[in-house]
C-alpha angles and dihedrals in degrees: 000000000000124000132204113218111196116198117219102215135123114275104225100196119184114265120248121235090259093048092048090068090062099041119116098216089196090063106046097140093210093154118070111201119214130187133217113290092012114147110249102172143006125226122214131171111241090223093058111127112263092015118116117249089227130036096215090119093059102090100149100067136040114250142174132210111213140157093227121026090207087073087074098053113113129168120325097007130101146174104239117231091227092056117024091179096076141055117219138189117249095200142028112270142083133302119253123184111200131159088356092301127118117221141160121226125197095198120066114201119199107198094208138001132335100243140113090317094062103023120202116336126223113174134164094216140036122320124202115192113197090196133026136299108238135210119289095024133099140209123202117180147127092258134002134199117183117190092195129029139298112234123185094330135131115243126188114179126173095205132004131356123201120185114182090194125034141293109240134180096349091138102118102046099015138188119290117188131175093201138020127333123211121182140149097236143342126220128180093338142127119228127181118185135169091207132045123304112225115194119184099202123356149345117209126188095336139136111235120185123179140163086213132036137301111234127185110206107190145014131335090019092184132160119191129173130349124061140284121209106191133170094202127014145322120225114193139143100219125025121189126346138269091256090062097249107191108253121173132204128188114184140170106044135070103268092206090056087052091051090051090048093051090048090049092051090055091050090050092048091050092050090048092051090053091050092048092051091050092048090050092052092046090052090051091053092046091052090048093055089049100046111020109023092114092062097062133072122254090250092055091047091053090051090052091047091051091048089050093053092048092049091049093053091047090048091054091050093047092046090056090048089050091054091051092050090048089053090050091051091048090052092051092049090051090053091049091049091050090047090054093048096052098039101081102147102060111132142166111224125197102179091182117016139347115196132206117275096050112130117203126194116180111183102312099339123093137194136172120211113233099175143040112273127190129211098350144137133203126221139165124248128167091351092305132104113238134187127232134180123249 
C-alpha cells in the first residue's frame, strides 16, 4: 500500500514583480518555528475511500508518496504510537526537508550576513551567523553566535550571546540578553544582560547594564565614556581618559530592579496627578454649590450634581489604584534595600590607570575622581566609598 505524506509547512513562493513592490524585506518570515510534539505532516493511505489515487491536485503543500512513511523520518521527528497517522517534532526548532527526509534542527546556520537577503530572524533555537548582522535588521533567538560584528541591529537573546567581532552603533535599539555576553569590543552601543558581560578589548561611549559583572579579558582593557550599571563588579585595566571624559559607574544593586522602580515611580506620579485633578474639580463644584448655587437653573444644578457623583466614584477607584501602585513601589524599594545589604563584594577595579572625570556610585554612596590613580579599586564601607590597592 502506498501512502501520501503531506507536510504542513509554509509555502514560500517567489514574489511576482507586482508583489515585490509591497514586500517588507526586513520581514520575510523564511524560518518556520516548530515546537516539541507539533504535528509536521499527516499520513493517509492512497486507497482510503474518498481519497484521490494521485495527489496531483494538491498544489498548495509539499507531499510525498511512499510505501513506508518511516522512510521519511530524519533526525528529531517521529510517528507517535498513539497516532500513526501523523509525524511530529521531538524538539523545538525548524523543519528541514533534505534528500526526501523530514527533520527538525535546533540550530539555524546563516552562511553569510543578516541583511536584505535573509531579513529579520526569529528562531526558537540557536542561531549561528557566519558573517555580520547589519543595521536595520534584528535577530531574536534562544542563543546567538556571530562570527563577524553586529552593527546598528536589534538583538534579543534568551540565553548567551557570542560576537567574535564587535558590537557597534547599537544605541537606539540595543542588545538584550538573558544570559552572558562575550564580544571583542563595544562602541556607541547599549547592552543589557542578565549574566556577565565579557569584553576582550574595549568599551567606548556605551551603556552597559548587567545583573552580573563586567570583565575585560585582554589588552588594552579600557572603558571610556558612557555608563555601567552593574550589580557586582567591574574589572578593567584603564578607566576613563586623560582628557577627563565623563564615565559613570553604578554598582551594588540589581540595575533591572532600579529600572522597575523608576518606571513604578512614573506610574505612581501619573496616578497621583489624576487624583489631584479630580480632587481639584470636586472642590470647584463644592465651592460652587456653597456660594453660587442660586445663580444657576435647576437643570444646570442637576448636571453638576451628576458630575460630582461620577467624579467621586472615579476618585474612589483611582485612590484604590494609587494605594496598590504605592504598595508595588514599596515592595520594589524593599528588594533594592535587601540587595544592597547582601551585596558586600561589589568593586570597581582599575588594574592600570583611572583618570579624572570618572564618577562612581556604589549603593547609595558617590564619589568623583579628580586625579590620576594607579592600580586601585573602589569599594563601599560604612556608607562611604574607599580606595584600595590592587
